[in-house]
All heavy atoms as atom14 arrays in JSON, in Angstrom:
{
  "sequence": "MMNLVKRLWSEEEGQGMVEYGLIIALISVVAIVMLTNIGTNLLTKFTDVNTAITPTT",
  "atom14_mask": [
    [1, 1, 1, 1, 1, 1, 1, 1, 0, 0, 0, 0, 0, 0],
    [1, 1, 1, 1, 1, 1, 1, 1, 0, 0, 0, 0, 0, 0],
    [1, 1, 1, 1, 1, 1, 1, 1, 0, 0, 0, 0, 0, 0],
    [1, 1, 1, 1, 1, 1, 1, 1, 0, 0, 0, 0, 0, 0],
    [1, 1, 1, 1, 1, 1, 1, 0, 0, 0, 0, 0, 0, 0],
    [1, 1, 1, 1, 1, 1, 1, 1, 1, 0, 0, 0, 0, 0],
    [1, 1, 1, 1, 1, 1, 1, 1, 1, 1, 1, 0, 0, 0],
    [1, 1, 1, 1, 1, 1, 1, 1, 0, 0, 0, 0, 0, 0],
    [1, 1, 1, 1, 1, 1, 1, 1, 1, 1, 1, 1, 1, 1],
    [1, 1, 1, 1, 1, 1, 0, 0, 0, 0, 0, 0, 0, 0],
    [1, 1, 1, 1, 1, 1, 1, 1, 1, 0, 0, 0, 0, 0],
    [1, 1, 1, 1, 1, 1, 1, 1, 1, 0, 0, 0, 0, 0],
    [1, 1, 1, 1, 1, 1, 1, 1, 1, 0, 0, 0, 0, 0],
    [1, 1, 1, 1, 0, 0, 0, 0, 0, 0, 0, 0, 0, 0],
    [1, 1, 1, 1, 1, 1, 1, 1, 1, 0, 0, 0, 0, 0],
    [1, 1, 1, 1, 0, 0, 0, 0, 0, 0, 0, 0, 0, 0],
    [1, 1, 1, 1, 1, 1, 1, 1, 0, 0, 0, 0, 0, 0],
    [1, 1, 1, 1, 1, 1, 1, 0, 0, 0, 0, 0, 0, 0],
    [1, 1, 1, 1, 1, 1, 1, 1, 1, 0, 0, 0, 0, 0],
    [1, 1, 1, 1, 1, 1, 1, 1, 1, 1, 1, 1, 0, 0],
    [1, 1, 1, 1, 0, 0, 0, 0, 0, 0, 0, 0, 0, 0],
    [1, 1, 1, 1, 1, 1, 1, 1, 0, 0, 0, 0, 0, 0],
    [1, 1, 1, 1, 1, 1, 1, 1, 0, 0, 0, 0, 0, 0],
    [1, 1, 1, 1, 1, 1, 1, 1, 0, 0, 0, 0, 0, 0],
    [1, 1, 1, 1, 1, 0, 0, 0, 0, 0, 0, 0, 0, 0],
    [1, 1, 1, 1, 1, 1, 1, 1, 0, 0, 0, 0, 0, 0],
    [1, 1, 1, 1, 1, 1, 1, 1, 0, 0, 0, 0, 0, 0],
    [1, 1, 1, 1, 1, 1, 0, 0, 0, 0, 0, 0, 0, 0],
    [1, 1, 1, 1, 1, 1, 1, 0, 0, 0, 0, 0, 0, 0],
    [1, 1, 1, 1, 1, 1, 1, 0, 0, 0, 0, 0, 0, 0],
    [1, 1, 1, 1, 1, 0, 0, 0, 0, 0, 0, 0, 0, 0],
    [1, 1, 1, 1, 1, 1, 1, 1, 0, 0, 0, 0, 0, 0],
    [1, 1, 1, 1, 1, 1, 1, 0, 0, 0, 0, 0, 0, 0],
    [1, 1, 1, 1, 1, 1, 1, 1, 0, 0, 0, 0, 0, 0],
    [1, 1, 1, 1, 1, 1, 1, 1, 0, 0, 0, 0, 0, 0],
    [1, 1, 1, 1, 1, 1, 1, 0, 0, 0, 0, 0, 0, 0],
    [1, 1, 1, 1, 1, 1, 1, 1, 0, 0, 0, 0, 0, 0],
    [1, 1, 1, 1, 1, 1, 1, 1, 0, 0, 0, 0, 0, 0],
    [1, 1, 1, 1, 0, 0, 0, 0, 0, 0, 0, 0, 0, 0],
    [1, 1, 1, 1, 1, 1, 1, 0, 0, 0, 0, 0, 0, 0],
    [1, 1, 1, 1, 1, 1, 1, 1, 0, 0, 0, 0, 0, 0],
    [1, 1, 1, 1, 1, 1, 1, 1, 0, 0, 0, 0, 0, 0],
    [1, 1, 1, 1, 1, 1, 1, 1, 0, 0, 0, 0, 0, 0],
    [1, 1, 1, 1, 1, 1, 1, 0, 0, 0, 0, 0, 0, 0],
    [1, 1, 1, 1, 1, 1, 1, 1, 1, 0, 0, 0, 0, 0],
    [1, 1, 1, 1, 1, 1, 1, 1, 1, 1, 1, 0, 0, 0],
    [1, 1, 1, 1, 1, 1, 1, 0, 0, 0, 0, 0, 0, 0],
    [1, 1, 1, 1, 1, 1, 1, 1, 0, 0, 0, 0, 0, 0],
    [1, 1, 1, 1, 1, 1, 1, 0, 0, 0, 0, 0, 0, 0],
    [1, 1, 1, 1, 1, 1, 1, 1, 0, 0, 0, 0, 0, 0],
    [1, 1, 1, 1, 1, 1, 1, 0, 0, 0, 0, 0, 0, 0],
    [1, 1, 1, 1, 1, 0, 0, 0, 0, 0, 0, 0, 0, 0],
    [1, 1, 1, 1, 1, 1, 1, 1, 0, 0, 0, 0, 0, 0],
    [1, 1, 1, 1, 1, 1, 1, 0, 0, 0, 0, 0, 0, 0],
    [1, 1, 1, 1, 1, 1, 1, 0, 0, 0, 0, 0, 0, 0],
    [1, 1, 1, 1, 1, 1, 1, 0, 0, 0, 0, 0, 0, 0],
    [1, 1, 1, 1, 1, 1, 1, 0, 0, 0, 0, 0, 0, 0]
  ],
  "atom14_positions": [
    [[-6.55, 29.73, 5.93], [-5.78, 28.79, 5.09], [-4.72, 28.11, 5.95], [-4.51, 26.92, 5.81], [-5.17, 29.54, 3.93], [-4.39, 28.7, 3.01], [-5.51, 27.54, 2.19], [-4.56, 27.08, 0.8], [0.0, 0.0, 0.0], [0.0, 0.0, 0.0], [0.0, 0.0, 0.0], [0.0, 0.0, 0.0], [0.0, 0.0, 0.0], [0.0, 0.0, 0.0]],
    [[-4.06, 28.85, 6.84], [-3.0, 28.26, 7.68], [-3.64, 27.27, 8.65], [-3.03, 26.25, 8.96], [-2.26, 29.33, 8.45], [-1.19, 30.01, 7.61], [0.03, 28.81, 6.95], [1.02, 28.56, 8.38], [0.0, 0.0, 0.0], [0.0, 0.0, 0.0], [0.0, 0.0, 0.0], [0.0, 0.0, 0.0], [0.0, 0.0, 0.0], [0.0, 0.0, 0.0]],
    [[-4.84, 27.57, 9.13], [-5.51, 26.66, 10.05], [-5.78, 25.33, 9.36], [-5.68, 24.25, 9.95], [-6.82, 27.24, 10.57], [-6.56, 28.39, 11.58], [-5.47, 28.44, 12.18], [-7.52, 29.26, 11.72], [0.0, 0.0, 0.0], [0.0, 0.0, 0.0], [0.0, 0.0, 0.0], [0.0, 0.0, 0.0], [0.0, 0.0, 0.0], [0.0, 0.0, 0.0]],
    [[-6.18, 25.36, 8.12], [-6.48, 24.16, 7.38], [-5.2, 23.33, 7.17], [-5.22, 22.11, 7.4], [-7.05, 24.49, 5.96], [-7.3, 23.32, 5.04], [-8.37, 22.39, 5.61], [-7.67, 23.83, 3.66], [0.0, 0.0, 0.0], [0.0, 0.0, 0.0], [0.0, 0.0, 0.0], [0.0, 0.0, 0.0], [0.0, 0.0, 0.0], [0.0, 0.0, 0.0]],
    [[-4.12, 23.98, 6.85], [-2.82, 23.29, 6.68], [-2.39, 22.66, 8.0], [-1.96, 21.53, 8.05], [-1.76, 24.24, 6.13], [-0.39, 23.57, 6.12], [-2.11, 24.72, 4.74], [0.0, 0.0, 0.0], [0.0, 0.0, 0.0], [0.0, 0.0, 0.0], [0.0, 0.0, 0.0], [0.0, 0.0, 0.0], [0.0, 0.0, 0.0], [0.0, 0.0, 0.0]],
    [[-2.53, 23.42, 9.12], [-2.13, 22.86, 10.42], [-3.0, 21.68, 10.8], [-2.51, 20.69, 11.35], [-2.26, 23.97, 11.48], [-1.16, 25.01, 11.43], [-1.35, 26.04, 12.52], [-0.34, 27.14, 12.37], [-0.52, 28.19, 13.42], [0.0, 0.0, 0.0], [0.0, 0.0, 0.0], [0.0, 0.0, 0.0], [0.0, 0.0, 0.0], [0.0, 0.0, 0.0]],
    [[-4.3, 21.77, 10.54], [-5.22, 20.68, 10.88], [-4.88, 19.44, 10.04], [-4.84, 18.32, 10.57], [-6.66, 21.12, 10.65], [-7.66, 20.12, 11.27], [-9.08, 20.52, 11.02], [-9.39, 20.02, 9.68], [-10.23, 20.6, 8.84], [-10.82, 21.72, 9.18], [-10.43, 20.09, 7.66], [0.0, 0.0, 0.0], [0.0, 0.0, 0.0], [0.0, 0.0, 0.0]],
    [[-4.66, 19.63, 8.76], [-4.31, 18.47, 7.93], [-2.99, 17.85, 8.33], [-2.78, 16.64, 8.23], [-4.3, 18.91, 6.44], [-5.65, 19.21, 5.83], [-5.45, 19.73, 4.41], [-6.56, 18.03, 5.84], [0.0, 0.0, 0.0], [0.0, 0.0, 0.0], [0.0, 0.0, 0.0], [0.0, 0.0, 0.0], [0.0, 0.0, 0.0], [0.0, 0.0, 0.0]],
    [[-2.04, 18.67, 8.77], [-0.73, 18.2, 9.18], [-0.8, 17.35, 10.44], [-0.16, 16.35, 10.56], [0.23, 19.37, 9.33], [1.63, 18.92, 9.63], [2.2, 18.85, 10.86], [2.59, 18.51, 8.71], [3.5, 18.39, 10.78], [3.77, 18.17, 9.44], [2.62, 18.38, 7.34], [4.92, 17.75, 8.83], [3.77, 17.91, 6.73], [4.92, 17.57, 7.48]],
    [[-1.66, 17.78, 11.38], [-1.72, 17.12, 12.66], [-2.76, 15.96, 12.72], [-2.71, 15.14, 13.61], [-2.04, 18.13, 13.78], [-3.36, 18.66, 13.57], [0.0, 0.0, 0.0], [0.0, 0.0, 0.0], [0.0, 0.0, 0.0], [0.0, 0.0, 0.0], [0.0, 0.0, 0.0], [0.0, 0.0, 0.0], [0.0, 0.0, 0.0], [0.0, 0.0, 0.0]],
    [[-3.64, 15.91, 11.75], [-4.68, 14.88, 11.71], [-4.05, 13.58, 11.33], [-3.29, 13.48, 10.36], [-5.74, 15.26, 10.67], [-7.13, 15.1, 11.18], [-8.14, 15.63, 10.18], [-8.45, 14.85, 9.26], [-8.57, 16.76, 10.32], [0.0, 0.0, 0.0], [0.0, 0.0, 0.0], [0.0, 0.0, 0.0], [0.0, 0.0, 0.0], [0.0, 0.0, 0.0]],
    [[-4.37, 12.49, 12.07], [-3.8, 11.2, 11.77], [-4.82, 10.11, 11.52], [-4.53, 8.93, 11.55], [-2.89, 10.78, 12.97], [-1.68, 11.68, 13.16], [-0.81, 11.24, 14.3], [-1.09, 10.14, 14.88], [0.15, 11.93, 14.59], [0.0, 0.0, 0.0], [0.0, 0.0, 0.0], [0.0, 0.0, 0.0], [0.0, 0.0, 0.0], [0.0, 0.0, 0.0]],
    [[-6.07, 10.55, 11.27], [-7.13, 9.53, 11.07], [-6.93, 8.68, 9.83], [-7.17, 7.49, 9.86], [-8.48, 10.26, 10.95], [-8.94, 10.89, 12.23], [-10.2, 11.69, 12.08], [-10.78, 11.65, 10.95], [-10.66, 12.34, 13.01], [0.0, 0.0, 0.0], [0.0, 0.0, 0.0], [0.0, 0.0, 0.0], [0.0, 0.0, 0.0], [0.0, 0.0, 0.0]],
    [[-6.46, 9.25, 8.76], [-6.25, 8.5, 7.53], [-4.9, 7.79, 7.45], [-4.64, 7.06, 6.49], [0.0, 0.0, 0.0], [0.0, 0.0, 0.0], [0.0, 0.0, 0.0], [0.0, 0.0, 0.0], [0.0, 0.0, 0.0], [0.0, 0.0, 0.0], [0.0, 0.0, 0.0], [0.0, 0.0, 0.0], [0.0, 0.0, 0.0], [0.0, 0.0, 0.0]],
    [[-4.08, 7.97, 8.45], [-2.72, 7.38, 8.41], [-2.78, 5.85, 8.38], [-2.06, 5.23, 7.63], [-1.94, 7.83, 9.61], [-0.54, 7.23, 9.71], [0.2, 7.69, 10.97], [-0.34, 8.52, 11.71], [1.37, 7.19, 11.16], [0.0, 0.0, 0.0], [0.0, 0.0, 0.0], [0.0, 0.0, 0.0], [0.0, 0.0, 0.0], [0.0, 0.0, 0.0]],
    [[-3.66, 5.27, 9.15], [-3.77, 3.79, 9.21], [-4.21, 3.22, 7.87], [-3.68, 2.21, 7.4], [0.0, 0.0, 0.0], [0.0, 0.0, 0.0], [0.0, 0.0, 0.0], [0.0, 0.0, 0.0], [0.0, 0.0, 0.0], [0.0, 0.0, 0.0], [0.0, 0.0, 0.0], [0.0, 0.0, 0.0], [0.0, 0.0, 0.0], [0.0, 0.0, 0.0]],
    [[-5.13, 3.91, 7.22], [-5.62, 3.44, 5.9], [-4.5, 3.52, 4.87], [-4.38, 2.62, 4.01], [-6.82, 4.26, 5.45], [-8.07, 4.04, 6.32], [-8.57, 2.34, 6.39], [-9.25, 2.16, 4.8], [0.0, 0.0, 0.0], [0.0, 0.0, 0.0], [0.0, 0.0, 0.0], [0.0, 0.0, 0.0], [0.0, 0.0, 0.0], [0.0, 0.0, 0.0]],
    [[-3.7, 4.57, 4.9], [-2.58, 4.68, 3.97], [-1.59, 3.56, 4.19], [-1.09, 2.98, 3.25], [-1.92, 6.05, 4.09], [-0.64, 6.14, 3.3], [-2.89, 7.18, 3.67], [0.0, 0.0, 0.0], [0.0, 0.0, 0.0], [0.0, 0.0, 0.0], [0.0, 0.0, 0.0], [0.0, 0.0, 0.0], [0.0, 0.0, 0.0], [0.0, 0.0, 0.0]],
    [[-1.31, 3.27, 5.46], [-0.35, 2.2, 5.76], [-0.88, 0.84, 5.27], [-0.13, 0.08, 4.68], [-0.07, 2.14, 7.27], [0.71, 3.33, 7.76], [0.86, 3.38, 9.27], [0.22, 2.52, 9.94], [1.58, 4.24, 9.76], [0.0, 0.0, 0.0], [0.0, 0.0, 0.0], [0.0, 0.0, 0.0], [0.0, 0.0, 0.0], [0.0, 0.0, 0.0]],
    [[-2.15, 0.6, 5.48], [-2.75, -0.66, 5.0], [-2.7, -0.69, 3.48], [-2.4, -1.75, 2.87], [-4.18, -0.82, 5.46], [-4.32, -1.21, 6.91], [-5.13, -0.51, 7.77], [-3.6, -2.32, 7.41], [-5.24, -0.86, 9.12], [-3.71, -2.69, 8.74], [-4.52, -1.95, 9.6], [-4.63, -2.3, 10.89], [0.0, 0.0, 0.0], [0.0, 0.0, 0.0]],
    [[-2.93, 0.4, 2.83], [-2.86, 0.47, 1.36], [-1.46, 0.17, 0.86], [-1.29, -0.54, -0.13], [0.0, 0.0, 0.0], [0.0, 0.0, 0.0], [0.0, 0.0, 0.0], [0.0, 0.0, 0.0], [0.0, 0.0, 0.0], [0.0, 0.0, 0.0], [0.0, 0.0, 0.0], [0.0, 0.0, 0.0], [0.0, 0.0, 0.0], [0.0, 0.0, 0.0]],
    [[-0.44, 0.73, 1.53], [0.94, 0.48, 1.13], [1.31, -0.99, 1.34], [1.99, -1.6, 0.5], [1.88, 1.37, 1.91], [1.86, 2.84, 1.54], [2.7, 3.64, 2.51], [2.31, 3.07, 0.1], [0.0, 0.0, 0.0], [0.0, 0.0, 0.0], [0.0, 0.0, 0.0], [0.0, 0.0, 0.0], [0.0, 0.0, 0.0], [0.0, 0.0, 0.0]],
    [[0.85, -1.59, 2.42], [1.14, -3.01, 2.7], [0.48, -3.89, 1.63], [1.09, -4.8, 1.09], [0.66, -3.39, 4.11], [1.56, -2.74, 5.15], [0.67, -4.91, 4.28], [1.07, -2.85, 6.58], [0.0, 0.0, 0.0], [0.0, 0.0, 0.0], [0.0, 0.0, 0.0], [0.0, 0.0, 0.0], [0.0, 0.0, 0.0], [0.0, 0.0, 0.0]],
    [[-0.78, -3.56, 1.31], [-1.49, -4.34, 0.27], [-0.8, -4.2, -1.07], [-0.65, -5.16, -1.83], [-2.95, -3.94, 0.21], [-3.66, -4.41, 1.47], [-3.64, -4.5, -1.03], [-5.08, -3.89, 1.6], [0.0, 0.0, 0.0], [0.0, 0.0, 0.0], [0.0, 0.0, 0.0], [0.0, 0.0, 0.0], [0.0, 0.0, 0.0], [0.0, 0.0, 0.0]],
    [[-0.33, -3.01, -1.41], [0.39, -2.78, -2.66], [1.68, -3.57, -2.71], [1.98, -4.19, -3.74], [0.66, -1.3, -2.85], [0.0, 0.0, 0.0], [0.0, 0.0, 0.0], [0.0, 0.0, 0.0], [0.0, 0.0, 0.0], [0.0, 0.0, 0.0], [0.0, 0.0, 0.0], [0.0, 0.0, 0.0], [0.0, 0.0, 0.0], [0.0, 0.0, 0.0]],
    [[2.4, -3.61, -1.62], [3.67, -4.35, -1.57], [3.41, -5.85, -1.71], [4.09, -6.5, -2.47], [4.4, -4.05, -0.24], [5.71, -4.82, -0.03], [6.72, -4.4, -1.09], [6.26, -4.56, 1.35], [0.0, 0.0, 0.0], [0.0, 0.0, 0.0], [0.0, 0.0, 0.0], [0.0, 0.0, 0.0], [0.0, 0.0, 0.0], [0.0, 0.0, 0.0]],
    [[2.4, -6.35, -1.02], [2.08, -7.76, -1.12], [1.64, -8.12, -2.55], [2.01, -9.17, -3.05], [0.99, -8.14, -0.09], [1.57, -8.09, 1.3], [0.42, -9.51, -0.37], [0.55, -8.24, 2.43], [0.0, 0.0, 0.0], [0.0, 0.0, 0.0], [0.0, 0.0, 0.0], [0.0, 0.0, 0.0], [0.0, 0.0, 0.0], [0.0, 0.0, 0.0]],
    [[0.89, -7.22, -3.16], [0.45, -7.45, -4.58], [1.62, -7.53, -5.5], [1.68, -8.39, -6.38], [-0.49, -6.36, -5.0], [-1.66, -6.35, -4.19], [0.0, 0.0, 0.0], [0.0, 0.0, 0.0], [0.0, 0.0, 0.0], [0.0, 0.0, 0.0], [0.0, 0.0, 0.0], [0.0, 0.0, 0.0], [0.0, 0.0, 0.0], [0.0, 0.0, 0.0]],
    [[2.57, -6.63, -5.36], [3.74, -6.63, -6.24], [4.54, -7.92, -6.04], [4.98, -8.56, -7.03], [4.64, -5.37, -6.0], [5.98, -5.49, -6.65], [3.88, -4.13, -6.46], [0.0, 0.0, 0.0], [0.0, 0.0, 0.0], [0.0, 0.0, 0.0], [0.0, 0.0, 0.0], [0.0, 0.0, 0.0], [0.0, 0.0, 0.0], [0.0, 0.0, 0.0]],
    [[4.76, -8.32, -4.81], [5.51, -9.55, -4.54], [4.76, -10.77, -5.11], [5.37, -11.64, -5.72], [5.77, -9.73, -3.02], [6.28, -11.1, -2.71], [6.7, -8.64, -2.51], [0.0, 0.0, 0.0], [0.0, 0.0, 0.0], [0.0, 0.0, 0.0], [0.0, 0.0, 0.0], [0.0, 0.0, 0.0], [0.0, 0.0, 0.0], [0.0, 0.0, 0.0]],
    [[3.46, -10.79, -4.96], [2.66, -11.94, -5.5], [2.77, -11.96, -7.02], [2.9, -13.06, -7.6], [1.21, -11.8, -5.06], [0.0, 0.0, 0.0], [0.0, 0.0, 0.0], [0.0, 0.0, 0.0], [0.0, 0.0, 0.0], [0.0, 0.0, 0.0], [0.0, 0.0, 0.0], [0.0, 0.0, 0.0], [0.0, 0.0, 0.0], [0.0, 0.0, 0.0]],
    [[2.68, -10.84, -7.68], [2.77, -10.79, -9.15], [4.13, -11.3, -9.59], [4.23, -12.1, -10.54], [2.46, -9.39, -9.66], [0.99, -9.07, -9.48], [2.88, -9.26, -11.14], [0.65, -7.63, -9.74], [0.0, 0.0, 0.0], [0.0, 0.0, 0.0], [0.0, 0.0, 0.0], [0.0, 0.0, 0.0], [0.0, 0.0, 0.0], [0.0, 0.0, 0.0]],
    [[5.19, -10.85, -8.94], [6.54, -11.29, -9.31], [6.71, -12.79, -9.11], [7.23, -13.52, -9.96], [7.61, -10.51, -8.51], [8.98, -11.11, -8.69], [7.61, -9.07, -8.97], [0.0, 0.0, 0.0], [0.0, 0.0, 0.0], [0.0, 0.0, 0.0], [0.0, 0.0, 0.0], [0.0, 0.0, 0.0], [0.0, 0.0, 0.0], [0.0, 0.0, 0.0]],
    [[6.2, -13.3, -7.98], [6.33, -14.71, -7.7], [5.52, -15.56, -8.66], [5.99, -16.59, -9.16], [5.87, -15.03, -6.24], [6.8, -14.46, -5.19], [8.49, -15.09, -5.3], [8.21, -16.75, -4.93], [0.0, 0.0, 0.0], [0.0, 0.0, 0.0], [0.0, 0.0, 0.0], [0.0, 0.0, 0.0], [0.0, 0.0, 0.0], [0.0, 0.0, 0.0]],
    [[4.27, -15.16, -8.94], [3.46, -15.9, -9.91], [4.03, -15.9, -11.31], [3.96, -16.91, -12.03], [2.05, -15.38, -9.89], [1.22, -15.68, -8.61], [-0.11, -14.99, -8.65], [1.07, -17.18, -8.44], [0.0, 0.0, 0.0], [0.0, 0.0, 0.0], [0.0, 0.0, 0.0], [0.0, 0.0, 0.0], [0.0, 0.0, 0.0], [0.0, 0.0, 0.0]],
    [[4.66, -14.79, -11.7], [5.28, -14.71, -13.0], [6.46, -15.67, -13.08], [6.64, -16.42, -14.04], [5.77, -13.29, -13.29], [4.65, -12.4, -13.24], [6.41, -13.18, -14.67], [0.0, 0.0, 0.0], [0.0, 0.0, 0.0], [0.0, 0.0, 0.0], [0.0, 0.0, 0.0], [0.0, 0.0, 0.0], [0.0, 0.0, 0.0], [0.0, 0.0, 0.0]],
    [[7.21, -15.74, -12.0], [8.39, -16.63, -11.94], [7.9, -18.09, -11.93], [8.47, -18.92, -12.66], [9.2, -16.33, -10.69], [10.5, -17.09, -10.68], [10.98, -17.52, -11.71], [11.07, -17.27, -9.52], [0.0, 0.0, 0.0], [0.0, 0.0, 0.0], [0.0, 0.0, 0.0], [0.0, 0.0, 0.0], [0.0, 0.0, 0.0], [0.0, 0.0, 0.0]],
    [[6.87, -18.4, -11.18], [6.37, -19.77, -11.13], [5.79, -20.13, -12.51], [5.98, -21.28, -12.97], [5.28, -19.9, -10.03], [5.93, -19.83, -8.67], [4.49, -21.2, -10.17], [4.94, -19.7, -7.54], [0.0, 0.0, 0.0], [0.0, 0.0, 0.0], [0.0, 0.0, 0.0], [0.0, 0.0, 0.0], [0.0, 0.0, 0.0], [0.0, 0.0, 0.0]],
    [[5.09, -19.22, -13.17], [4.54, -19.49, -14.48], [5.63, -19.82, -15.51], [5.51, -20.72, -16.34], [0.0, 0.0, 0.0], [0.0, 0.0, 0.0], [0.0, 0.0, 0.0], [0.0, 0.0, 0.0], [0.0, 0.0, 0.0], [0.0, 0.0, 0.0], [0.0, 0.0, 0.0], [0.0, 0.0, 0.0], [0.0, 0.0, 0.0], [0.0, 0.0, 0.0]],
    [[6.72, -19.05, -15.43], [7.83, -19.29, -16.4], [8.44, -20.68, -16.12], [8.71, -21.43, -17.05], [8.92, -18.21, -16.2], [8.3, -16.95, -16.45], [10.02, -18.41, -17.21], [0.0, 0.0, 0.0], [0.0, 0.0, 0.0], [0.0, 0.0, 0.0], [0.0, 0.0, 0.0], [0.0, 0.0, 0.0], [0.0, 0.0, 0.0], [0.0, 0.0, 0.0]],
    [[8.67, -20.99, -14.85], [9.22, -22.32, -14.54], [8.29, -23.45, -14.92], [8.73, -24.48, -15.41], [9.57, -22.4, -13.05], [10.7, -21.5, -12.64], [11.5, -21.11, -13.47], [10.77, -21.18, -11.37], [0.0, 0.0, 0.0], [0.0, 0.0, 0.0], [0.0, 0.0, 0.0], [0.0, 0.0, 0.0], [0.0, 0.0, 0.0], [0.0, 0.0, 0.0]],
    [[6.99, -23.24, -14.72], [6.01, -24.26, -15.07], [5.94, -24.47, -16.61], [5.88, -25.62, -17.05], [4.65, -23.84, -14.55], [3.54, -24.88, -14.52], [3.99, -26.07, -13.66], [2.29, -24.25, -13.95], [0.0, 0.0, 0.0], [0.0, 0.0, 0.0], [0.0, 0.0, 0.0], [0.0, 0.0, 0.0], [0.0, 0.0, 0.0], [0.0, 0.0, 0.0]],
    [[6.04, -23.39, -17.35], [6.06, -23.5, -18.8], [7.3, -24.31, -19.25], [7.2, -25.14, -20.16], [6.07, -22.11, -19.43], [6.13, -22.09, -20.98], [4.91, -22.7, -21.57], [6.31, -20.65, -21.45], [0.0, 0.0, 0.0], [0.0, 0.0, 0.0], [0.0, 0.0, 0.0], [0.0, 0.0, 0.0], [0.0, 0.0, 0.0], [0.0, 0.0, 0.0]],
    [[8.41, -24.07, -18.61], [9.64, -24.79, -18.98], [9.48, -26.29, -18.7], [9.84, -27.12, -19.49], [10.85, -24.22, -18.19], [10.97, -22.85, -18.46], [12.14, -24.96, -18.52], [0.0, 0.0, 0.0], [0.0, 0.0, 0.0], [0.0, 0.0, 0.0], [0.0, 0.0, 0.0], [0.0, 0.0, 0.0], [0.0, 0.0, 0.0], [0.0, 0.0, 0.0]],
    [[8.87, -26.61, -17.55], [8.67, -28.03, -17.2], [7.73, -28.69, -18.17], [7.97, -29.82, -18.62], [8.12, -28.16, -15.78], [9.08, -27.75, -14.73], [10.25, -28.7, -14.65], [11.23, -28.27, -13.57], [12.49, -28.99, -13.63], [0.0, 0.0, 0.0], [0.0, 0.0, 0.0], [0.0, 0.0, 0.0], [0.0, 0.0, 0.0], [0.0, 0.0, 0.0]],
    [[6.61, -28.05, -18.52], [5.69, -28.62, -19.48], [6.31, -28.78, -20.85], [6.07, -29.77, -21.53], [4.42, -27.79, -19.58], [3.42, -28.06, -18.52], [2.96, -27.04, -17.69], [2.88, -29.33, -18.35], [2.01, -27.3, -16.69], [1.93, -29.61, -17.37], [1.53, -28.59, -16.52], [0.0, 0.0, 0.0], [0.0, 0.0, 0.0], [0.0, 0.0, 0.0]],
    [[7.13, -27.87, -21.26], [7.85, -27.98, -22.53], [8.8, -29.17, -22.5], [8.87, -29.93, -23.47], [8.63, -26.7, -22.85], [7.7, -25.6, -22.84], [9.33, -26.76, -24.17], [0.0, 0.0, 0.0], [0.0, 0.0, 0.0], [0.0, 0.0, 0.0], [0.0, 0.0, 0.0], [0.0, 0.0, 0.0], [0.0, 0.0, 0.0], [0.0, 0.0, 0.0]],
    [[9.5, -29.37, -21.38], [10.39, -30.5, -21.24], [9.64, -31.84, -21.32], [10.07, -32.79, -21.97], [11.18, -30.44, -19.93], [12.18, -29.3, -19.89], [12.49, -28.73, -21.02], [12.64, -28.93, -18.79], [0.0, 0.0, 0.0], [0.0, 0.0, 0.0], [0.0, 0.0, 0.0], [0.0, 0.0, 0.0], [0.0, 0.0, 0.0], [0.0, 0.0, 0.0]],
    [[8.52, -31.88, -20.63], [7.7, -33.1, -20.64], [7.16, -33.36, -22.04], [7.18, -34.51, -22.54], [6.56, -32.99, -19.63], [5.54, -34.12, -19.85], [7.07, -33.0, -18.23], [0.0, 0.0, 0.0], [0.0, 0.0, 0.0], [0.0, 0.0, 0.0], [0.0, 0.0, 0.0], [0.0, 0.0, 0.0], [0.0, 0.0, 0.0], [0.0, 0.0, 0.0]],
    [[6.69, -32.33, -22.72], [6.17, -32.48, -24.08], [7.25, -32.97, -25.03], [7.03, -33.84, -25.86], [5.58, -31.16, -24.57], [4.85, -31.3, -25.89], [4.36, -32.37, -26.19], [4.82, -30.23, -26.65], [0.0, 0.0, 0.0], [0.0, 0.0, 0.0], [0.0, 0.0, 0.0], [0.0, 0.0, 0.0], [0.0, 0.0, 0.0], [0.0, 0.0, 0.0]],
    [[8.45, -32.42, -24.88], [9.56, -32.88, -25.73], [9.91, -34.32, -25.43], [10.24, -35.11, -26.33], [10.78, -31.97, -25.47], [10.43, -30.62, -25.72], [11.96, -32.34, -26.35], [0.0, 0.0, 0.0], [0.0, 0.0, 0.0], [0.0, 0.0, 0.0], [0.0, 0.0, 0.0], [0.0, 0.0, 0.0], [0.0, 0.0, 0.0], [0.0, 0.0, 0.0]],
    [[9.84, -34.72, -24.15], [10.23, -36.07, -23.77], [9.22, -37.09, -24.26], [9.62, -38.22, -24.62], [10.38, -36.18, -22.27], [0.0, 0.0, 0.0], [0.0, 0.0, 0.0], [0.0, 0.0, 0.0], [0.0, 0.0, 0.0], [0.0, 0.0, 0.0], [0.0, 0.0, 0.0], [0.0, 0.0, 0.0], [0.0, 0.0, 0.0], [0.0, 0.0, 0.0]],
    [[7.94, -36.75, -24.36], [6.96, -37.77, -24.72], [6.59, -37.69, -26.22], [5.85, -38.57, -26.69], [5.67, -37.66, -23.87], [4.97, -36.31, -24.06], [5.97, -37.87, -22.42], [3.64, -36.21, -23.4], [0.0, 0.0, 0.0], [0.0, 0.0, 0.0], [0.0, 0.0, 0.0], [0.0, 0.0, 0.0], [0.0, 0.0, 0.0], [0.0, 0.0, 0.0]],
    [[7.05, -36.71, -26.92], [6.78, -36.62, -28.35], [7.65, -37.62, -29.09], [8.87, -37.56, -28.96], [7.02, -35.17, -28.88], [6.25, -34.27, -28.11], [6.7, -35.04, -30.33], [0.0, 0.0, 0.0], [0.0, 0.0, 0.0], [0.0, 0.0, 0.0], [0.0, 0.0, 0.0], [0.0, 0.0, 0.0], [0.0, 0.0, 0.0], [0.0, 0.0, 0.0]],
    [[7.0, -38.49, -29.87], [7.82, -39.48, -30.61], [8.61, -38.77, -31.73], [8.13, -37.85, -32.38], [6.79, -40.42, -31.18], [5.51, -39.73, -31.2], [5.61, -38.65, -30.08], [0.0, 0.0, 0.0], [0.0, 0.0, 0.0], [0.0, 0.0, 0.0], [0.0, 0.0, 0.0], [0.0, 0.0, 0.0], [0.0, 0.0, 0.0], [0.0, 0.0, 0.0]],
    [[9.78, -39.25, -31.92], [10.6, -38.73, -33.03], [10.34, -39.54, -34.24], [10.18, -40.77, -34.21], [12.09, -38.77, -32.69], [12.45, -40.11, -32.34], [12.42, -37.88, -31.52], [0.0, 0.0, 0.0], [0.0, 0.0, 0.0], [0.0, 0.0, 0.0], [0.0, 0.0, 0.0], [0.0, 0.0, 0.0], [0.0, 0.0, 0.0], [0.0, 0.0, 0.0]],
    [[10.32, -38.9, -35.39], [10.02, -39.61, -36.62], [11.21, -39.68, -37.54], [12.05, -38.94, -37.63], [8.87, -38.91, -37.4], [8.13, -38.13, -36.56], [7.99, -39.93, -38.02], [0.0, 0.0, 0.0], [0.0, 0.0, 0.0], [0.0, 0.0, 0.0], [0.0, 0.0, 0.0], [0.0, 0.0, 0.0], [0.0, 0.0, 0.0], [0.0, 0.0, 0.0]]
  ]
}
């Protein structure tokens, strides 16, 4: 059992994949936040345009 723990502790083969996974996760979170912000701003602009071109009665 101790040999297994020592081997797992010293093995670094999966380290690169974990780092790539963390980078992809961080990029995904940033992209979601940015797209949400852009979507909100875009909705505001379309609402402003719709209000401006809607005739008043």
